[in-house]
C-alpha positions as CSV (number, residue, x, y, z in Angstrom):
1,M,28.3,-28.7,-32.3
2,T,31.2,-31.0,-31.8
3,L,31.4,-34.0,-34.1
4,Y,33.3,-37.2,-33.5
5,G,34.4,-40.1,-35.7
6,V,36.6,-43.1,-35.2
7,S,39.6,-44.1,-37.4
8,P,41.5,-47.4,-37.0
9,G,44.9,-45.6,-37.4
10,N,47.7,-47.9,-38.6
11,S,46.8,-51.0,-36.7
12,V,47.0,-53.7,-39.3
13,K,46.6,-57.4,-38.6
14,K,47.2,-60.6,-40.5
15,G,44.9,-61.0,-43.6
16,E,44.3,-57.4,-44.2
17,I,45.4,-55.8,-47.5
18,I,48.1,-53.0,-46.9
19,M,48.0,-50.2,-49.4
20,G,50.6,-47.5,-49.8
21,A,53.0,-46.4,-47.1
22,T,52.7,-47.8,-43.6
23,S,54.3,-46.2,-40.6
24,I,55.0,-46.8,-36.8
25,S,56.5,-44.5,-34.2
26,V,59.1,-45.7,-31.8
27,R,60.5,-44.3,-28.5
28,Q,63.2,-45.3,-26.1
29,V,61.5,-45.7,-22.7
30,S,63.1,-46.0,-19.2
31,E,59.8,-46.2,-17.4
32,F,56.4,-47.4,-18.6
33,E,54.1,-48.3,-15.7
34,I,50.4,-48.4,-16.6
35,P,47.7,-49.6,-14.2
36,N,45.3,-52.3,-15.3
37,G,42.2,-51.2,-17.2
38,T,41.6,-48.0,-19.1
39,T,43.3,-44.6,-18.1
40,D,41.6,-41.6,-19.7
41,I,43.4,-38.7,-21.0
42,K,41.6,-35.5,-20.1
43,K,41.9,-31.8,-20.9
44,A,39.6,-29.3,-19.3
45,N,37.6,-32.3,-17.9
46,V,36.9,-33.6,-21.5
47,T,38.3,-37.0,-22.4
48,I,40.5,-36.7,-25.4
49,G,42.1,-40.0,-25.4
50,S,43.0,-43.2,-23.4
51,I,45.4,-46.0,-22.9
52,T,44.0,-49.6,-22.1
53,T,45.9,-52.6,-21.0
54,T,45.3,-56.0,-22.6
55,D,46.2,-59.6,-21.9
56,K,47.9,-59.9,-25.3
57,T,51.7,-60.5,-25.5
58,L,53.9,-61.3,-28.5
59,T,57.3,-62.9,-28.8
60,I,59.3,-61.6,-31.7
61,E,63.0,-62.5,-32.1
62,G,62.9,-64.0,-28.6
63,K,61.7,-60.7,-27.0
64,V,58.3,-60.2,-25.3
65,Y,56.1,-57.3,-26.4
66,T,53.1,-56.3,-24.3
67,K,50.1,-55.0,-26.2
68,F,48.1,-51.9,-25.2
69,K,45.3,-50.1,-27.0
70,G,45.6,-46.3,-27.5
71,S,43.2,-43.7,-28.6
72,Y,43.6,-39.9,-29.2
73,T,41.2,-37.3,-30.4
74,K,42.4,-34.7,-33.0
75,T,40.9,-31.6,-34.5
76,I,40.5,-32.0,-38.3
77,D,40.5,-28.7,-40.1
78,D,38.2,-29.5,-43.0
79,E,34.9,-28.0,-44.1
80,I,32.0,-30.4,-43.7
81,L,28.2,-30.3,-44.0
82,V,26.1,-31.8,-41.2
83,Y,22.4,-32.2,-41.3
84,N,20.6,-30.7,-38.3
85,S,17.3,-32.5,-38.0
86,D,15.9,-30.0,-35.6
87,A,16.4,-27.1,-38.0
88,D,15.8,-29.4,-41.0
89,E,18.9,-28.1,-42.8
90,Y,22.5,-28.7,-43.5
91,Q,25.0,-26.7,-41.5
92,Q,28.6,-26.0,-42.4
93,Y,31.5,-26.5,-40.0
94,D,35.2,-25.6,-40.4
95,N,36.6,-28.5,-38.3
96,Y,35.5,-31.5,-36.4
97,Q,36.9,-33.9,-33.8
98,K,38.1,-37.4,-34.9
99,A,39.2,-40.1,-32.5
100,F,42.1,-42.3,-33.7
101,E,42.5,-45.8,-32.3
102,F,45.9,-47.7,-32.5
103,D,47.9,-50.5,-31.1
104,I,50.8,-49.9,-28.7
105,F,53.6,-52.5,-28.1
106,Y,56.1,-52.3,-25.2
107,S,59.3,-54.3,-24.8
108,Q,60.6,-54.1,-21.2
109,T,63.7,-56.0,-22.2
110,D,64.7,-53.6,-25.0
111,Q,63.0,-50.6,-23.3
112,L,61.2,-49.7,-26.6
113,L,57.7,-48.5,-27.2
114,F,56.0,-48.8,-30.6
115,L,52.9,-46.8,-31.5
116,A,51.1,-47.9,-34.6
117,T,50.0,-44.3,-35.6
118,T,51.4,-41.2,-37.3
119,T,54.2,-39.2,-35.7
120,P,52.0,-36.1,-34.9
121,T,49.5,-38.3,-33.1
122,A,52.1,-40.2,-31.3
123,K,53.8,-37.0,-30.1
124,K,50.6,-35.5,-28.8
125,F,49.4,-38.7,-27.2
126,L,52.7,-39.3,-25.3
127,K,52.9,-35.7,-24.2
128,E,49.4,-35.8,-22.7
129,L,50.0,-39.3,-21.2
130,E,53.1,-38.0,-19.5
131,K,51.1,-35.4,-17.6
132,I,48.9,-38.0,-15.8
133,D,50.0,-38.3,-12.1
134,T,49.0,-42.0,-11.8
135,L,51.2,-43.1,-14.6
136,N,55.0,-43.5,-14.5
137,I,56.3,-42.8,-18.0
138,K,59.8,-41.6,-19.2
139,Y,60.7,-41.6,-22.8
140,T,63.1,-40.1,-25.3
141,S,63.3,-40.1,-29.2
142,L,65.3,-42.9,-30.7
143,K,68.4,-41.4,-32.3
144,F,69.4,-42.9,-35.6
145,D,72.9,-42.8,-37.1
146,L,71.6,-41.8,-40.6
147,M,75.1,-41.6,-42.0
148,A,75.8,-45.3,-41.1
149,I,72.4,-46.3,-42.4
150,S,73.0,-44.5,-45.7
151,N,76.1,-46.4,-46.1
152,M,74.1,-49.7,-45.6
153,M,71.7,-48.7,-48.4
154,P,72.4,-49.9,-51.9
155,Q,70.4,-46.8,-52.9
156,T,69.8,-43.6,-50.8
157,K,66.8,-42.0,-52.4
158,G,66.0,-39.1,-50.1
159,V,67.7,-36.9,-47.5
160,S,66.1,-34.0,-45.5
161,F,67.9,-31.6,-43.2
162,N,67.6,-28.3,-41.5
163,S,69.0,-25.3,-43.3
164,T,70.5,-21.9,-42.2
165,D,70.1,-20.4,-45.7
166,A,68.2,-17.1,-45.7
167,G,64.5,-17.7,-45.9
168,V,64.9,-21.5,-45.8
169,S,64.2,-23.6,-42.7
170,S,64.8,-27.1,-44.3
171,K,65.9,-28.8,-47.5
172,S,65.0,-32.2,-49.1
173,F,66.9,-33.9,-51.9
174,S,65.4,-36.9,-53.8
175,G,66.9,-39.1,-56.6
176,D,68.7,-42.4,-57.1
177,E,72.0,-41.3,-55.4
178,V,71.3,-38.3,-53.3
179,D,74.0,-39.2,-50.8
180,V,76.6,-38.0,-53.4
181,N,75.2,-34.5,-53.4
182,D,77.5,-32.2,-51.5
183,E,74.8,-30.6,-49.2
184,A,73.1,-33.9,-48.5
185,S,76.4,-35.7,-47.9
186,E,77.6,-32.9,-45.5
187,A,74.3,-33.1,-43.6
188,L,74.7,-36.8,-43.1
189,E,78.4,-36.5,-42.1
190,N,77.7,-33.7,-39.6
191,D,74.7,-35.6,-38.1
192,E,72.3,-32.9,-39.2
193,A,70.0,-35.0,-41.4
194,T,66.4,-35.4,-40.1
195,K,65.1,-37.9,-42.5
196,I,66.5,-40.6,-45.0
197,I,64.7,-42.7,-47.6
198,G,66.4,-45.6,-49.3
199,T,66.4,-49.3,-49.9
200,L,67.4,-52.1,-47.5
201,D,67.0,-55.8,-47.5
202,I,64.5,-56.5,-44.7
203,L,63.0,-60.0,-44.0
204,G,64.2,-61.4,-47.3
205,K,63.1,-58.6,-49.6
206,S,64.5,-55.3,-50.8
207,R,62.2,-52.6,-49.4
208,T,62.1,-48.8,-49.8
209,I,62.0,-47.4,-46.2
210,M,62.1,-44.1,-44.5
211,L,63.6,-43.3,-41.0
212,T,63.3,-40.0,-39.2
213,Q,64.9,-38.5,-36.2
214,S,61.5,-37.9,-34.7
215,G,61.1,-41.7,-34.4
216,T,59.2,-42.8,-37.4
217,I,59.8,-46.0,-39.3
218,L,58.0,-46.1,-42.6
219,S,57.7,-48.7,-45.4
220,F,56.9,-47.6,-49.0
221,T,57.0,-51.2,-50.0
222,S,53.9,-53.4,-49.4
223,L,54.1,-55.7,-46.5
224,T,51.5,-58.2,-47.7
225,D,54.2,-60.9,-47.8
226,I,54.7,-60.4,-44.0
227,S,51.0,-60.1,-43.3
228,E,50.4,-63.6,-44.8
229,Q,52.6,-65.0,-42.0
230,K,52.4,-62.6,-39.1
231,E,49.6,-61.0,-37.0
232,Y,51.2,-57.6,-36.8
233,P,53.4,-57.2,-39.9
234,M,54.4,-53.5,-39.3
235,L,55.7,-54.3,-35.8
236,E,57.6,-57.3,-37.3
237,F,59.0,-55.2,-40.0
238,S,60.0,-52.4,-37.6
239,I,61.8,-54.8,-35.3
240,A,63.6,-56.4,-38.3
241,T,64.6,-52.9,-39.5
242,L,66.0,-51.9,-36.0
243,M,68.0,-55.1,-36.1
244,K,69.3,-54.5,-39.6
245,I,70.6,-51.0,-38.7
246,G,72.1,-52.2,-35.4
247,V,69.8,-50.6,-32.9
248,L,68.6,-54.0,-31.7
249,S,70.6,-57.1,-31.4
């Protein structure tokens, strides 16, 4: 038996309460041509996701963003009990299928694509979308200068990087001034860091954020102050962050 559920992902609108960390995935795109309506993503003739055009556009910092709706089904490895009415008993399953729905925003001017979902979902969704012959999509990861960003931060609280030490594939350091640690500092200077956590003044407030080389922007600080004024606070926050670190002008 295949079980399906629906999750709203990270699509957060004005008026909703934002709890905990909120993230968005961003990609540099050179081509993004999507036909009107819904385009299904299929694997072995089974629909596992889709992208749908909308009439919605937003103007942020003078740039126009076109909104799309995305969905992608993932296998969740978790034991669950399901009642089988035919057998009149509960049956145990080791995994199930769950459909995640999320907003997508595209700026043709800046050639950026924002996906309001987790990095793993964004990666798989774009990979499958790219295989569809009727779509014209070309994208790359957005490369951050984490050393320069660390220098902007009053506090660098976390740095992760790959490691060549025996039996160790990666290392992470956390604290109030991790950028003064020799290993963390060397990783930043050699452009080997994969993730950074620290504070930056974004939209008039000091916020603890995370940036990764896989294209994730995450806020550990609540965005309720932005959600009181803006319809899509995470998008507004992400664009402001990219402007702050010099990716956008």
